[in-house]
C-alpha positions in Angstrom: 157.4 84.3 119.2 155.6 85.7 122.3 156.3 86.6 125.5 154.3 86.1 128.7 154.5 87.1 132.6 152.2 86.5 135.2 150.9 88.9 137.6 149.3 87.4 141.2 149.1 87.9 144.8 148.9 86.4 148.1 145.2 86.6 148.7 142.4 88.4 147.0 141.2 91.7 147.5 145.1 92.6 146.7 144.7 95.0 143.7 145.4 92.6 141.3 143.1 93.6 138.3 143.6 97.6 138.9 147.3 96.9 138.8 146.9 95.0 135.3 144.9 97.0 133.9 147.1 100.2 134.6 150.1 97.7 133.2 148.4 96.7 130.4 147.6 100.1 129.4 150.8 101.5 129.9 152.5 99.1 127.8 149.5 100.2 124.8 151.0 103.4 125.8 154.3 102.2 124.5 153.1 101.0 121.0 153.9 96.8 122.1 151.7 94.2 121.0 150.2 93.5 123.9 147.8 90.0 125.1 146.2 89.9 128.3 144.9 86.5 129.5 142.9 85.8 133.5 143.3 82.2 135.1 140.6 81.1 136.0 136.7 80.8 134.9 136.5 84.4 135.2 134.3 86.2 132.6 134.1 90.0 134.5 138.0 91.2 134.7 138.2 90.1 130.9 136.1 92.9 130.0 138.1 95.2 131.2 141.3 94.0 130.5 140.3 94.1 126.7 139.3 97.6 127.4 143.0 98.1 128.9 144.8 96.4 125.8 142.6 96.9 123.0 142.3 93.3 122.3 140.7 90.2 123.3 141.5 88.9 126.6 141.2 84.9 127.2 140.7 82.7 130.0 143.7 80.1 130.8 142.4 77.7 133.1 145.0 74.8 134.8 142.0 72.8 135.9 139.8 72.9 132.9 141.9 73.4 130.3 144.3 70.6 129.0 148.5 71.8 128.4 147.6 71.7 124.9 144.8 74.1 124.9 146.5 76.6 127.4 149.7 77.0 125.1 147.5 76.8 121.9 145.6 80.2 123.9 149.1 81.7 124.7 151.4 81.1 122.6 151.1 83.8 119.9 152.9 87.5 119.0 153.2 89.7 121.5 153.7 90.2 125.2 151.4 88.4 127.0 150.3 89.7 130.8 148.5 87.0 133.1 146.6 88.0 135.5 146.2 85.4 138.5 143.3 84.1 140.5 142.8 84.9 144.2 145.7 83.6 146.0 149.3 82.2 143.8 148.8 78.5 145.1 145.0 78.8 145.8 142.9 75.9 143.4 140.4 73.0 143.7 141.3 70.6 146.7 143.2 68.3 146.8 146.2 69.6 145.0 145.7 72.9 144.4 144.9 72.0 140.8 144.0 75.2 138.7 146.1 77.6 140.8 148.3 80.7 139.3 151.5 79.0 140.7 149.8 75.7 138.3 149.3 78.0 135.3 152.6 79.4 135.7 154.5 75.7 136.0 152.8 74.3 132.9 153.7 78.1 131.0 157.1 78.6 132.5 156.8 81.7 133.1 157.9 84.0 136.4 155.6 85.9 138.5 155.8 89.3 140.1 153.9 89.0 143.5 151.4 92.2 144.1 151.2 92.1 147.8 148.8 94.4 149.4 150.6 96.7 152.8 148.0 98.6 153.9 148.1 97.1 157.1 152.2 95.5 157.6 155.1 96.7 157.2 158.3 94.8 158.2 156.9 91.7 158.3 156.0 92.0 154.1 159.2 90.1 154.1 158.4 87.1 155.8 155.6 86.5 153.8 156.9 87.8 150.7 159.5 85.4 151.5 157.4 82.5 152.7 155.8 82.5 149.0 159.2 82.5 146.9 160.1 79.8 148.9 157.0 77.5 148.9 158.2 75.5 145.7 160.9 75.4 143.6 158.8 74.7 140.7 157.0 78.5 141.0 159.4 81.2 140.1 158.5 85.0 141.4 160.8 87.3 140.2 160.0 90.4 142.4 156.9 91.8 143.9 155.1 95.1 143.4 154.0 96.5 146.8 150.4 98.4 146.7 148.6 100.3 149.0 151.5 102.2 150.4 150.0 104.6 153.1 153.3 107.1 152.8 156.7 108.0 151.8 157.7 106.6 155.1 155.5 103.5 155.1 157.7 103.1 151.5 160.7 103.0 152.9 159.9 100.6 155.9 158.7 98.1 153.8 162.0 98.2 151.0 164.3 98.1 153.4 162.9 95.0 154.9 162.8 93.4 151.3 165.8 94.5 150.0 167.6 92.9 153.0 166.2 89.5 152.2 167.3 90.4 148.6 163.9 90.7 147.0 163.3 92.4 144.5 160.6 95.4 144.1 159.6 96.0 141.1 157.3 98.8 141.8 155.6 100.7 145.1 152.1 102.0 144.6 150.7 104.5 147.1 146.8 104.5 148.0 144.7 106.1 145.8 141.1 106.5 146.2 140.4 107.0 142.6 142.0 103.7 142.1 138.6 101.6 143.0 136.4 99.4 141.2 132.8 98.9 142.4 131.8 95.0 143.0 128.6 93.0 142.8 127.9 89.2 144.4 130.2 88.3 141.4 132.6 89.8 141.5 133.5 93.1 139.8 131.0 95.2 137.8 131.0 94.9 134.4 133.4 97.1 132.6 130.3 99.0 130.4 128.6 99.7 134.1 132.3 102.2 134.7 131.5 104.9 133.8 134.3 106.8 131.9 135.8 103.4 132.1 138.8 104.8 129.9 139.1 107.6 131.3 139.8 105.7 134.7 142.1 103.2 132.9 144.5 105.8 131.8 144.2 107.5 135.1 145.7 104.2 136.6 147.9 103.6 134.0 149.8 107.1 134.5 149.9 106.0 138.2 151.9 102.9 137.0 153.9 104.7 135.2 155.1 106.8 138.0 155.1 103.8 140.0 156.5 101.1 138.4 159.8 100.6 136.4 158.4 99.7 133.8 161.2 99.0 131.7 162.7 96.7 133.9 159.1 94.6 134.0 159.4 94.3 130.3 162.7 92.8 130.8 161.2 89.9 133.1 159.2 88.7 130.2 159.9 85.5 129.2 159.0 83.4 126.2 156.5 81.4 125.8 155.7 77.4 124.7 154.6 76.7 121.4 151.9 74.5 120.6 149.1 73.6 118.2 145.5 72.4 119.7 144.9 68.8 118.6 141.3 69.0 119.6 138.5 71.8 119.6 135.3 72.1 120.4 132.6 71.4 117.8 129.7 73.9 117.1 126.2 72.8 118.8 125.1 73.8 115.4 125.6 75.6 112.1 124.1 79.1 112.8 124.1 80.4 116.1 123.1 83.6 117.6 123.9 84.6 120.8 122.4 86.9 123.2 125.1 89.7 124.3 124.5 92.5 126.1 124.3 93.3 129.8 122.0 90.7 130.8 124.1 88.0 129.0 127.6 88.9 128.5 129.5 85.6 130.0 130.6 83.5 127.4 134.3 82.2 126.6 136.3 83.7 123.5 138.1 80.6 122.9 134.9 78.3 122.1 133.7 80.7 119.8 136.9 80.5 118.2 136.2 77.1 117.8 133.0 77.0 116.6 134.2 79.3 114.2 137.5 77.3 113.3 134.9 74.4 112.9 132.4 76.4 110.4 129.5 77.8 113.0 128.0 80.9 111.2 127.7 82.8 114.6 125.5 86.0 115.0 124.1 88.4 118.1 121.2 89.9 119.0 120.2 91.9 122.6 117.7 90.4 124.5 117.5 94.1 126.6 116.6 95.9 123.0 113.8 93.9 122.7 115.6 92.1 119.7 114.8 88.6 117.8 117.6 86.4 116.9 118.8 86.1 113.1 118.0 82.7 111.4 119.2 80.2 112.7 119.9 76.8 114.5 120.4 77.8 117.4 120.3 80.1 120.1 122.4 80.4 122.8 121.2 82.6 126.0 124.3 82.2 128.1 125.1 83.5 131.6 125.2 87.6 133.1 122.8 89.1 135.4 119.3 88.7 133.5 118.2 89.1 137.6 119.0 93.0 137.2 116.9 93.4 134.4 114.1 91.1 135.1 111.6 93.8 134.3 112.6 94.4 131.0 113.1 90.9 129.8 109.8 90.4 131.3 108.3 93.0 128.6 110.5 92.1 126.1 107.6 90.7 123.6 109.5 90.0 120.7 112.0 88.7 121.7 110.4 86.0 123.8 107.6 85.2 121.2 111.2 84.6 119.0 112.3 82.5 121.6 109.2 80.1 121.8 109.7 79.5 118.0 113.2 79.3 117.8 113.8 75.6 116.2 116.6 75.2 119.7 117.3 77.0 122.5 120.5 76.4 124.6 120.9 78.3 127.9 123.8 78.8 130.7 123.4 80.1 134.4 121.4 83.1 133.6 120.8 82.1 130.5 119.2 79.2 131.8 117.2 80.8 134.8 115.7 83.2 131.9 113.9 79.8 129.8 112.4 79.0 133.1 108.5 80.4 133.7 109.5 82.7 136.9 112.3 84.5 138.2 111.6 85.8 141.6 114.3 89.0 141.9 115.8 89.5 145.7 113.1 92.0 147.0 110.4 88.6 146.2 109.1 89.8 143.1 108.3 87.0 140.3 109.1 88.1 136.7 107.7 86.0 133.9 110.4 84.7 131.6 110.3 82.4 128.8 108.7 79.3 130.0 110.7 77.4 127.6 111.4 75.0 130.6 109.3 74.3 133.7 111.8 76.0 136.3 111.2 78.8 138.8 114.6 80.5 140.4 115.1 83.0 143.0 117.5 85.2 144.2 115.0 86.2 147.1 116.9 84.2 149.8 120.9 84.0 147.8 123.3 81.0 148.4 126.3 80.5 146.7 127.0 77.8 144.7 130.6 77.5 143.1 132.9 74.9 142.2 134.4 73.4 138.8 132.7 70.8 137.6 133.0 67.2 135.6 129.5 67.0 133.7 128.3 64.1 131.1 125.3 65.1 128.8 123.8 62.6 126.7 121.4 64.4 125.1 121.1 67.7 123.3 123.4 70.7 122.4 126.6 68.9 124.1 127.0 65.4 124.3 129.8 64.1 125.9 132.3 64.4 129.1 132.8 68.5 130.0 134.8 70.4 132.3 132.4 73.5 133.6 132.3 75.8 136.3 129.5 76.5 139.1 129.0 80.3 140.2 125.7 81.9 141.0 123.3 82.9 144.0 120.1 81.9 142.9 118.7 78.9 144.5 116.1 76.4 142.6 112.1 76.8 143.9 111.0 74.2 141.6 112.7 72.3 138.4 110.4 69.9 136.4 111.4 67.1 133.7 114.1 65.5 132.4 117.7 66.6 133.7 120.9 67.5 131.0 124.0 66.3 132.9 125.2 64.1 135.6 128.0 65.8 137.4 130.8 65.5 139.7 133.1 67.8 142.0 136.7 68.6 141.6 136.9 65.7 144.0 135.3 63.4 141.6 132.2 63.3 144.4 128.8 62.5 142.7 126.8 65.4 142.8 122.7 66.1 141.6 122.4 65.6 138.5 122.0 69.7 136.8 119.9 71.1 134.2 116.8 70.1 132.3 115.9 69.5 128.6 112.7 68.5 126.3 112.4 68.3 122.5 113.7 72.1 121.7 115.1 73.7 125.0 117.9 72.7 127.0 120.6 74.6 129.8 122.1 74.5 133.4 123.6 76.3 135.9 126.8 74.9 134.9 129.4 77.0 132.2 130.9 74.9 129.8 134.9 75.6 129.5 136.3 73.1 127.8 136.0 68.8 126.7 137.4 66.8 128.9 139.8 64.4 127.0 
């Protein structure tokens, strides 16, 4: 039976990811069977998790996934560390569905709260006590204090917490080396960080000196067991997926479903000017094509192969690549595949963010799905038949999304799961 523990925080920027990476590697170094997951629709943090733990990191999204899906993904052997998203109680309005607290309630797991102490002292106890008492269905076992300024600062913090009988699991001092650079969609991708293994090993060494690992292990709790009753059918029998620095946002639980349901999956690299393998469908997932637009514009073999493919489906960055033109942040246009009558731009960035319920009548994904939108691109023009009808997390109708023609389809939306 597997065991689990959730690492969360009062807010983003508290250092959850760095602490999580250090704990994962520290537990791996103790030869534990360690697994990880990320709460919510994040694509970037899981890549760092996988390097730290040596195993695939899955997403657990309590807004988009059924309880059976959440329990099925989490209920494997070993110790599962789940990193929360944003603040502990932050989720989709009106009732914060999809929050880390909501996930903890479904999986019946305890939480360790990671607290940024860089601009606080005795008030840390009031903040921690507020979180502990906010929802009786959510169990916070203790706190890890992060970004502590000095030994004196640590004593002030721990004394205030001990007076309120709040367990302190660890104290991590401020360290300029415990930083990861970021980009508009979050952290940079794991493959872009030079010496990533050395960075994670350094982080693990800091964690081992700062956190009582054996005490932390004692807080893991048995995970509920479940079998997934309904999985996602593959959109084709043979699927070739773009996979490189420009196209890397593919959910492993979806690929697992496709495998289990008989699909043959291969990968190729557009950045290496590779053509997809012989297939019935080419899938261009999201990523950062805008960073590599000149390379993609000149990838003649890739472009020729896609224009003669049987079917092509794209999400977000993949969708933009399927258009006629992609304009970068400097206003420079780059010729893309021309599979869809679409022009997109990063010159005047605008955030599009939120959970979506989508319905497709035609194309690769027919029916109702949970999805997520997160991008800064703007659509200059989009001509043709739309792909999905769309509603937001509060069930408000939004404009239809995406485009579809005889061979190609795509949208800015990242599909997460079927709606049951």
